[in-house]
N, C-alpha and C positions, 0 to 999 in steps of 0.2 A: 318338253320332250317326252311325252308320253309313250310308252311302250318302245322306247329307244334303247338301243345296246351300245351306244356311243360310249368309246373309251379311249386311253391314251397310252403310251409306252413311258416307260420311266425306270428308274433305279430303286431298289430296296435300300435306305441308308441304315437303318437300326430302329430301336426301340427305345422309347422314353416314357415319361407318365407327365399329364397336364392334368390341371384342376379345372373340372366343369361342376357349376354349382357346388362349391365347396367339398365336392368328392374326387378323388384321385383316380384317374382313368388311364390304365395302360394303353398306349398308342404305338403303332408301327409308321415310321416316317419314309415316305417315299417321294422322290422327286419325280414330278409328272411333266413332260413336255419341256419347252415348246416342241410340238411335233408337226412337220411339214408335210403336207397332203400331197402325195407323189402321182396317185391315180386312183379315180374313182370308176368303179364297176356296177354295172345295172342289170337288172333281171332284163331288159330289152336288148343288151347288148350280147356279144359272143361268150361271155362269161355265163350269163345265166343267173346270176345272184347279185345281191346289194352289198357293197364293202368299199370300205376305203384303204387304200395303201398309205401307211404313215412312216416316215423316217423320223428317227431319233439319234442324237448325238451325231459327232464328227469324225471323219475318217479321211486319212491322207489319200489323195488321189490316185498315187502309184499302187497301192494296194486293192485296186478294183480292175475289174476287166473292162475291155471297150465297150462291149454291150451293157453292163453297168453304167458307164460313162454317158452313152446315149440316154440312158432311161433317167438318170438325173437331170440331163441337159433339157429335157422336155419341160421342166417346171423352173427351169433357171436357179436351181437350188444347189446348196453345197452337196458334198458328198455324206451321206448319211451312214453311220455306225450299224444301226440296226433299223432293218426294214421288215415290217410285219402288217398284215391285214388286221382289220376290225370290221366284223359284220355290222351293218348299220341299217337303217329304213331308206326309204326314199326321200323322205322330208330332211334327214341329215345329209344325203349326198347334194342336194340343193343347197343347202346352208353353207356346206364346206367345200368349195371348188377347189380343184387342184392346184397348188401353188401357194395356197393359204396356210399360217402358221395357226395351230391351235393351241391355246394355253389350258392351264388347269382350271381356270375360272371359267372357260367357256362350256366345261362339261359338268364340274363338280361345285356344290355347295354344302356347307355344314348341315347335317340331316340327311344327306341322301344315303341309300345303301347301294354297296357295291361289290361286285365280283373280283377276286385277285387271283391272277393266273401268272404262275412261275414254275421254274424247275426245281425240284426238291433237291436238298443237300445229297450229294452222292454217299451212299453207304457202304459201297464197295460190292464185294461178292458175299452173298448171304445164304444161309441154309433155307430149308422150306418153313421151320418154325418160326423163325424170325420175319420172312419175307411173306408168307402166305398164313401165319398163324396155326400151323398143324398142330395137333395134339401131343405127338410124338408115340414112341412105343411103350408097352407096359413095362415098370421097373420092378419085375419079379425076379426070383431065382430062375437062372438059367440064361436070362437076357446078357448078353455081352457085346458091348460096342455098337448097340443099336439104337440107343434112346432117342435120337434126334434124327433119324433117318426117315425119308419120305414113303417108304414101302414100295409095293410093286409098281412098276410103270407102264405094265403092259401084259399082252399075253403071248403065248408062245407059239400058237398055231394061227389063231384067226384073233386079230387082222395079221399077226406076225410083226408087228411094228408098234412103235410109240405114237399114239395119236396127238396130232396138233393141238397146241394149246394146253398141254398138260403141265401142271404145276410143278417145277423143279427148281433147283437151286441156280442162281444165276445174279446178275448185278442189280442192286436195288437202287434205280433212279428213274427219271421220268417227268412229266409234266404233272402239276397239281393245280386243282382250282379249288379256292375256298370261297363258298358263297354268303352273301347276305352280311358283308361288313359294315358295320356303321361308320358314316364319313364324321368324324368329331370336329374337324377344323381344317380349314383351306387357307394358306398364305400364298397371296397373288403375287408379291413381291419376289419370293425366292422360288416360288412355282411348287410348293411343298403341300402335301395332303397328309393328314393324321387319321390314320384308320385305328379303330378300337380292337384291340387285341394283337395276335400274330399273324403273320402273311407268310406265305411259302417262299422258299428260296434263302440263301445266305444274303447277309450283309455284302451289298456292292453287285448283287445279282439282279438280272433283268425281269422286270414282271410287266403284265399287262393290267391295268384297272379299268373296268367297265361299269357302267350302271346295272344293278342287277336285273339278270333276265327274270327271275322269278319273283324277288321282292319279297317284302314281308306282309 
């Protein structure tokens, strides 16, 4: 699967440590798959890019819309709790047809390098020093209650407004991608993958794990 970006959807379970060649290795445990292929998108089709739409987990049918029911019925699959796309190559689309299930051992093996994509732990409303690593104001005589402020946010006359993209206080959350994590171990029976070190997101959070785009 050279140059493949194939990946799977899963849940981050937590961290542990295992022995590898008499060395203790900290690992993040992720339950990957089985993922059902719901749709294949190709560069020749109306979408214009190559991707596989995967479904993971189960969901009650009364919690989805009629349009979603019809979409799941095309592959005669149950209702998936999480649906997301994975960008792949044309060879991967030929290998994984809609309606098939992909297991963790179909994509990953020990010794691979992976990228992990997940939602960061929510940090709530944060100031500019914590969110963007601003230096802060000088702590000399005369400064009063201005140590952690962000400073000027615009000009008065020209352009007379705050420019878009200005770094200001706000909620600190969003998607995080950690690249080039070593795959230490894969358990086919339980669908688990052991990744060296930490991975983004809280325990129980949803993650995507794909073969490394850049690689080592």
